[in-house]
N, C-alpha and C positions, 0 to 999 in steps of 0.2 A: 689523572683520575677521570674515568668515563662518566659523563653526565647522566643523571637519572632520566630514564625515558618517561615520556608523558604517560600518565595513568588515567584511563577513562573508565568510569563506572557507567554502564549502559543499562538503563531500566526500561523494560518493555513487557507489559503483561500480555499483549497480543503478539506472541512469539511462538514459533513452532514447538510442538511437543513430540516426543518420539512416536506416540500413537496418533498424532494428528499433524503430520509434517507439512500439510498444505495451509495451516493456520499461520498467517503473518509471514509468508515466505520472504517478502520484501524486507522485513525487519532482520531476518537472518542474513540475507545477502548484503545488506548495509553493514551489519556487524562483521561479516567476513571481509569486506573491503577495508573497513577501519583496521581490522587486525593485521592486514597485509602492510599497513604503514609501520613506521618505526615507533610503535607505541605498545603499551600494555593495556589489554582490554579485558574487562570482566563483565559478563552479562548476568543480570538478575531478572528473572521473570516470575514475579509473584503469581502463584497459582492457587485457584480455589481449592480449599480442603474438602474432599469428598470421600467418605468412607467407601471401601470397595463394595460392601454389601448393599449400598444404596445406589450404586452406579448401574443404571439400567440402559441408558441411551449411549450411543457412540461418543457424544460429546462429554458426558459425565465420566465415561470409562477412560477417556483421554486424560482427564484431570486425576481420576483416582489412581491410574496406573503410571502416572508420570513419575520418573525417578527424581531423587534429590538433585542430581546433576546429570548432564549429558554432553558429550563432546561431538560437535558437528564437524562437517568438512572444513578444511583450512584451520583446524585446531581451535575453533571457537567453542569455549566451554561455557555452557549455560547452567546457572543454578536456579532451582525451582522451589524456593521456600513457600510454604503454605500460608494463606491468610484467609480471613473470614470476609471474603468479597465474592459475590455470586452474581454474574451478569445474566440473570434469568428473570422471566416475567412471573408475577407482576412487580417484583421487587425492583427490577431494572428500570421500569417506567417511572416508579416513584423516586428512586434514587437519582435518576437522570434530571428530574426537575428540582429536586431538593438534595443535592449531593452531600452536603457537609455532615448531617447526622449519621448517615450510613458510612461515610468515609472515616469518621471518627472511630467507629467500631472496627473497621478494617485496619486502621492505623494502630489501634491497640494490639492487634495480633501480629503486626508487621514491623513496628518501629524498632523493637529490640534486635530483631534479626538484621535489619538494615544497618543499625548502628554497629553491630559486630562485624558486618561485611566492610563497612567504611573503616573501622578500626584496624582490621587486618590487612586490607588491600591498600589503604592510604591513597585514595584517588586524588588527582589534581582537579578533577571536574566531574560533575554528574550530568550525564546526557540522558534524557528520557523521552519516550514517545508519549504524547498526550498529557495535557495539563491535568486532566481528571481521568483516572485517579492518581497516576504516578507522580506528576508534578506536585500535586497537593500533598501527597505523602511526604515528599522531600521538604516541603515548607514546615512540616511538624518536627523536624529533627532538632534536637538540642543544639545550642550554639557551637559546642565543641566539635560537632560532627558536620557542620555546614561547609559546603564547598561551592564554588561557582556553579550555577545551575543553568543549563541550556535545555529548552524543551522544544520538541518538534511536533507540530500539529499536522494531522493527516485527513481531517474530515470537515467538509463544509458545514454540515448540520450541527456538529458539536460546538461550533463557534456561533453560527447564525442563531441558534436557539437561545443564546444568551440575551438576545433582544426580547425574547418571549418570556423567559423564566428568570426573574430577578435573583433567586437564590443560586441558580447556576452561574449567573454573571458574578455574584459576590464570591463564589468559590474560585472561579477562574481569576478574578482580580487578585486574590491572594498569591496566586502563582505568578502572574504578570509582574506584580510588585516585587516579588522575591527573586525572579529569574534575571540573569545577566542578559539573556536574549530569548525571545520566542521566535522560532523558525516556522514558516509555513511552506507548503509544497506548491503553492501557486500564488500569483499576484492578486487574484480575486480574493483569496483567503486573507492575504496580508492586508488588503484594503479594509476588509470587514473588521479585522482585529484592531486596526488603528482607529477605526470609528468607535469601537467599544472601549478601547483602552489607549487613548492618545499618549499616555505617560510611558507606555512600554517601549522597549527596544525590539521592534518587530522587523524581521527580514525574511525574504523568500529564499529557500534553499531547495531546489528541485530534487526529486528522487533520481536514482540512476538504475542501471541494469547491467547484468553480466552479458558478455557476448556469447552467442551459441557455441556449444562444444563442436569441435571440428568433425566428429563422427556423424553429426546430424546432416551435414552436407553430403556425406558419402552414402547415406541411406536412401535408396530410390523410393519413389512412390509405389505403393502396392498397385496391383493390376487394375483394381476397380476405380482407382483415382487417375490412372493414366488417360491422357487425352481430355481431361476435364479442366475447366477453369474454376478454381476453388475460391469462393468467398468464405472466409473463416470467421466465426465468432466464438468468444470464450468469456463466460461471465457466470456469476452467481445468479440464479433465476429469481430476481426480485423485481418489483415493479419499476424501480428507478433505472434498471439496466436496459429497458427498452427492447427486449428480445422480440415480443410480438410486433412491435413497430417494424423491426428489421425483416421479420418473416413476411408481413403484409407487403412491404416495399419490394422485396425480392420477387414475390409472387406476381406483382404487377408487370415486371419486365422480363420474367423468365422465358416467356414465349419467344422473345427476340434473340435469346441466347441459349440455344438448345444444349450446348455443351457445358453450361454453367451449373454449378451446384452450390448450395449453401450448407456448410457443415457447422454444427453448433455444439460446442463443448460446454458442459455445465450441469448444474443441479440446483435445487433450492425450493423455497416455499411457493414460488409461482410456477412450478413445473407443470401442473395441470393446465394452467392457462396457456403455457407454451405449447403443450401437446394439442390442446384444442384449436389453437390458431393454425398449427400445421395441418390438422385434420380438415380444416375448412378451406385450405389453400387449393387452388386449381392445379398447381404444380408441386403437390406434396411429395411426389416421387423424387424431385430434385432437391429436397430438403432432408438432410441427414442429422438426426439427433444422436450425438455420439455419447452423451452422458458424462459422468464424472471421470476424469482421467488423471493419472499421476503427472506431476509437473514436467517430467522429462518427455512424456508423450505430448503434452501441450506444446512444448518447444519444437518437437519434431513436426507437428502439424503446422506450425507457423513457418517452418522452412519449406514445407511442401506447398503452402498457400500462395495464391496469386494476389490476394487482397485480404486485409483484416478489417472487419467492420464491427464496431460497437457504438451504438447510438444512444447509450445511456446518458441521462442528464445529471447535472451536479456532480460530475466526476472530478474529484480533487486533483489528482495527477496520476491516473491509473497506470501502474507499472506494466499492465498487459499491453498497452500501446507500445511502450518502449521495447518490450520483448519482441513484438511483431516487427517493429522497425529495425531492430538489431538483426533480425533474420532476413532483412532486405525486402520487406513487404510494405507496400503502400497501405494507407489507412483511410477509413471513413469514420468521422468522429463528430461529436456535437460541439458547437461553438461556444458553449457556456462553461466548458471544462478547463482544468488547469493545463491540459496538454496544448491548448491554444497559445500558451506562453512561448512555446518553443517550435511548433510546427507551422508551416505556411500553406495556405490554400493553393492548390495547383502545383506546389513544389514537393510536398511530402505526402499529399493525399487530398481528399475533398472533405469539406466541413458542411454540416447541416444544422438547422435550428432544432431544438429539442422537440420531440414528440411529433415530428412532421413525417408522415408516411410518404407524401408526395415528394418532398425534397430528398428523402433517403432513396426513393426509387430512382429519381433523376441521377443522384450520385452513383448508385450502383450501375445504372445504364451507361453513364460516362466512363466508369471504370472498366466495364466489360467491352465497351465499343472502341476503346483506344489502348490496345495492348502495348504499343511502344511508349506512350506516356505513362502507363501504369508501371512498366518496368523501370523507366527512368525515375519516377517518384520513389519507387522502392530503393533504388540505388542512392538517391538523395537522402532518404530517411536513414539508411544504414550508415552513410557518411556522417550525418548529424550525430548519431549515437556514438560512433567510434571516436569522434573528435571532442564531444562536449558532455555526453550523458552516460558514460560508463560509471559503474559504482566506484571504480578506482579514481576517476577524475573527481567525482563528487565527494569521495572520502577525503581526498587531499584538500579540497576547498573547506570541508568541515573541520579538518585538523587545524588549518590556518585560523579559522574562526575561534576554535577552542583555545589555541595558543594565545590569541589576543585576549580572550576572556580571562585566562589564568594570569597573564602578565598584568592586565589592568587591575585585577582583583588584588594581586600582590602589592602593586603600587599604592592602591587605596588603603590597604591594611598598614603599609609602612608609614603613610602620611598620618594615619590616625594614632 
């Protein structure tokens, strides 16, 4: 008799929607890697209920037009049940500090749907992204629907703010007490969680990345990029991403490197500040604002780039670094981020302290002045990804952890 395959119920509210495929791409790639293992996977992404006639913004339309289910590449089928949870201001700010009252309302609209899914799919384990709201929702399940719970956290602030907001800490404590394990994507995050909840089983499990498609390497640079040394940046334009810092730093050293250009992919609320910083730059003609691009185009730009630079601070474990490294590109990064867990100064790239224009300018100058070292660091970075940080490698590690959770939970149930 063939043994029953491991069944994993994957909960992630921050997951791509057909009308917003750039939302949570890392969640999809993780799910795809898990699905390639010898397991059965079902993704549930609770989605805000928005009537079509009220959907005026692109974000609202992505919610309103989202189908009940959608099959992504590699056969990952995602279900999108609706619930009364809306991550919009000012409700978002209030619920962030006082999550339980709002999450109780959301749970009332979601629990019956989650119970039906568990009843039909019969998962061995529930794996979800973020304690709040997904992990907390699972803690509200009736006893007959409970399964071993593993939660993966992805954001520094969502944990650190538990020090500031007692009600947020109380809500997260419910999840930590119920979960078999809380996974973090960096050791800094793990340390903070252990400080808050010493009773929890907290472990670090880094994110992974897919290797670039082979056709990207066969696509030559367009003519206007030939003979250029490209520093590439890609980020949401928010203050924490440090794009103005990068622009000012590049401007300081651009005169010494006339063939160098800074290409910036992205968009967001700080876009006007980014544009103003470029306008004030002496070498603005060497700074190219590319705008929002499809993920496939971002990956192509990474293959073309000579260096990837993102000097945002408090980066948990930004997948964008891994994507650049997988493309054989050396990186410039801040030393307070989770990527510091796995990369080494001078081996895979150069590190700088947060918010330092001077240090960033020095790192860019070193990168542009030493092409042989830059190329070697890119090769080292690519080798690191291939050996230790692909999604397939990380998925296998996660499956081993899940199997341990299921086994130990069965043993505990048998003893009781």
